[in-house]
N, C-alpha and C positions, 0 to 999 in steps of 0.2 A: 671452410667458412663460406657461406653464401656471399656472392658478390653484391656490392652496394653501389649506389650512384657515385660515391666519392672515389671509388676505384678507377673512375674514368674522367677525373678532373685533371686539368693542367692549366698553367698560367701562360697566357699568350700576350705579348706586347701588341698594342693596338696597331702600330705601324706595320705589322706583318700581315694584317688582313688586307688582301688585295682588293682595291676599290675599282680597278680597271683591268682589262685583259692585257696580256703581253702584246707587244707591237704586232707580232704575227702569230698565227696558230703554229704550234710546234716550237716556239721560241722559249718555252718554259723549261725549267729544270726538272730532273727526274731523279728521285731518291730510290735506289734499288735495295730491297731487303730480301736476301736469299741466304738460307741456311744460317740465319742469325747474324749475317755479315751485312754491313751497310756500305754503299758506294755512291758517290755523287756523280751524276751523269747529266746529259742534256736530253730532252725528250726526242730530239732528232736522232739520237743514237739508239732508240728503241729497237729497230730491226736487228741490231747485232745480238740481241738477247732472245731472238726467236729463230725457229727452225722451219724449213719447208714441211708442210703438213700440220703445223700447229694451227689452232683455230681461235680466232678472235671473235667474240660475240658482242655485238653492239646493240644498244637500245635506240631505236629509230623514232621514238616519240617526238612530237613537235610542241614547243611551248606556245601556249595561247596567250593573248593579251587579257589576262584574267582579272586585272584590278580595275575597279570602277569607283568613281567618286561622285557623290550626289547629296541629295537632301530628302528628308522625310516631309510628308505633307505639312507637318508642324513647323518646318523650317530648320530643324536640327540637322547638322551635317552628319554624313555617314560615309564609310569606306567599306566596300565589299570586295572579297576575293573569291572568285568562283572556284570551288573545290572540285566539282564534277558536274558536267552537263548530263541531266537525266532524261531529257526529252527535247524535242525541237524548241519548245518555248519554256522549259523549266530547267532549273539548276539548283544544286546545293551550294551555299556560299557561307564563308565566314563573314561576320559583320562586326564592324567597329563603330559604335555610336555611344552618345552620352547616356541614353536609356535604351535598353533592349527593345526592339520593335516587336509588337504583338501581331498575331495572325490578323489579316485584314488591313494592315498598315500599307499605305501606298507610298512608293519611293520613286524618285526621279534621278536618273544618272546622266551626267554630262548635258543637262538641260534638254535631253533628246529621248532618253529611254525611260519608259514607264514600266514599273514592275509592282507586283503585290506579294506580300509575305503570306504564304499559305500555311506554314506550320514551322515549328521548331523541332529539330531532331538533335538532341544533345547540344553540342557546341555549334551546330550548323543550322542554317535556315533554308527552307525550300521556297524559292521565288518562282513566280510565273511572270514572264515578260510579255508585254502587249505588242501588237503589231504583226505584220506579215513576216518580217525577217526572223530567222532563227537566232538562237542565243549565240552560236559561233559567229554568225555574220555580224551581229550587233557588237560583239567583243572586238572583232577585227576593225570595225569602224570607230568605236568609241573607247575601247579599253586601253589599258597601259600594261606594259610588260611587267610581270610580278617579280622584280628583283628581290633577292633575299634581304631580310631585315638588317643584316650587317653591312650592306652596301648603302651608303648614305646619300648618293646623288640620285636625282630623278632619272627615270629611264630616258635614254637618248637614242639617236640614230645609230650610234656605234653599238649600243646594247642590242638594238633590233637585229643586228647582224651577228654579233659575237656571243650573245647569250642564247645561241642556237647552234646545234651541230650542223656540219655541212651535209649530213646524210638524213636530217630530220624529214620524216614523211607523214606521220599520222598525228593530227592535232589532238591535244587532250591533256598535256602536262601543264602544271602551274609552277614547275621548277625544272631547270635543265638537268639532264644527266651529265654532270660537269666533267667527268673524266673524258668524255667524247669531245669536249671543246678543243682539245689539243690537236686533234687530227685534222689535216687538210687533205685536199684531193691528191696532192703530190705524194703525201705519206701513204695514203690508201693504195695508190698505183704502185708505189715502191714495194709495199708488202705483197700485193698480188704478183708482181713480177718475180719475187723471190720464192713464190710457192706457198706463202702463208694463206690459209683459207679465211674468208670473212663471212660471217653469218649475222642475221638480224632477228631481233625480237622486239616487242613493244610492251613497255610498262609505263603507264601514264603516272608520272610522279605527282603525288598530291602535296598539298600544303602541310600535311601532317609530318612531312620530313623535317620541318623546322620546329615542330612542337617540342617543348621541353619534356624530359622525363620527370614526372613529379613524385613518383614513388621512390623512396629510399632503397627498398629491396627490389631488385630487377624483376623478380618473379611476380611482383604485383603490378607491373606496368602493362597497360593495354595498348597493343600496337595498332596504328592506323592501318586501314585496308587500302590496297591499290589493285587496279586491274592489270592483267598481263595477257599477252597472246604470243605463243611460240609457234611459228610456221613449221609445217612438216619438213621443209628444206633444211631448217636449222637443226631439227632432230636428226635428220640423216647425216648432216655434217658432224654432229657430236659422235654419232655411232662410228663414222669413218675415222675420226681422230682417235677414238678409244681403240679401235681395232688395229690402228697403225702405231699405237703406243706414243701418240703425240699429245701435247698439252691442250686443254680447253682453258682459254683465258677470257675472263669476263672483263669487258671494258666498262667499269663502273659498278658501284654497289647495287644499282637498280637491275643491271643485267644478271648479276650474281643472285640477287633475291628472286628474280623470276625463275631462273633455272633451278635453284634449290627448292623453291616453292613447289614446282612441278614434281620434283623428285620426292619431296617431303609428303606430298599428297598421294604418293604411290603411282603417279602417272608415268614415271620414267625410272628405269633401273640402269644406272650408269655401269654397274658391274657386269651385267649380263648383256647390255646393249639393247634391251627391250625398248621399243619405241613408245612415245607418248600415246596414251589412250585418249587424252583430251589435251588440246593445245591452248585453251584459254580458261581464265578463271579469276578469282579474287584471292589475294593473299594478305594475311595479317601476320605472316611468319616473322618472329622476333629472334634474330640470330645473336647469341651471346656466347662467351667462352664456354667450351664444352660441347658445342654443336658439332655433329659429325657431317662434314661436307661430302656430298655424293657425286657432284658433277664437276665443279670448278677446281682447277689446279693452280691457277695464277690469277692475280687481280691487278688491274690498273685502276688507280683511284686518286682522288685529290685528298687533301688534309681536311679533317672534319672538326666540327665544333666540340668543345669539352662537354662531357656528360650526354652526348647525343647517341641515338640508337645506331647511327652510322659508324661512330667510333667504336661502339661495342661490337658491331659486325667485323670491323677490321681487326679488333683484338682477338676475336674468335678465329679469324683466318690466319693471322700472323703469329698469334700467341700474345698474351697480355704483356709480358715483360719485353719481348722484342718490339712490340708496338710502342711501349713507353720509351724505350731506348731510341727508336726511330724518331719520335716526336721531339725528344730532347735534342737530338742531333739536328733536326730540321730547324728548330728554334735557334740553336747556337749558330748554325750556318746561314741563318736569315732566309730561309725559304719563304715563299709567299703562300698564304693560307686561304682556304675555302674556295668558293665557286670559281673565281677568276685567278686562283693561285696555281702553284706547281703541282706536280704529280708524283705518285709512287708506283713502283712495280714490285709486287709482293708475291713470293712463292709461299704456297700453303705450308703451314706447320704440320709435319707428319707425326702421328702418335704411334 
């Protein structure tokens, strides 16, 4: 039977949605799912499940202050979330307003930024920002950190530090690659010292990651598109790990999606070790149960929203029934869920 949206629903008590990060990075819990068996661990114990020569692949995107508050020329209030910067002075944004702004509408954000609506593209609006400063500079001065909709407090100084990985490098994401939030510099150094290889790619997480799946039949869902870039050094690290019979471990669903997107596009053959013929691109890859994984052996991830594309990806990787059992266990054991919550370490289901 074709899978439907209801296959990925579950009931979560509100008090298990983490509103704030753990006191320290790495202080979270870790639910391990391996060969269908669950075990409760601490994230600090992660190194004991890795071997020298294993490869961890991290997403080094940096979250930008993508949320803006302002008014239309008519005085109506608006809220904008920059989805993607398309040029020095232009960006595609999601807009929340009492009436959808038409092309030519002038907007003012934070009483300081002037912008004009150029056109509408589906659910997004293309804006041109006035002045000498570029969009990224304006956002850094006047924007707010785009915390997920299930976090109910306004962004704070704590969020500025903790809703960002310690290795974030390339600005462009409007949501954090949250599996990476658990790693601190001490953990990274410990992994290097024990011979675990670390590699990096960039996928700028878009606001579409929080968009609900509206189609009941999964095959009818249109996946949002995101940009990714996989450096040659990361490709070489994957080839080395494969040749040595070591595991390729994606830190987060975004890292997994970028690696599998490259393979899915025919740019990388993990079986033969052929290198990427292209290292950058756009992906709208929608991973659901039945997908054949080509690169990633293990996944570190947080717990995801019901009926979300990320939960469907995890079900594809772990198996639908093992995933359901893991989530039931996590709820019963009161794990913390979503962006600031606890983590899972999952071994891929082998067919």
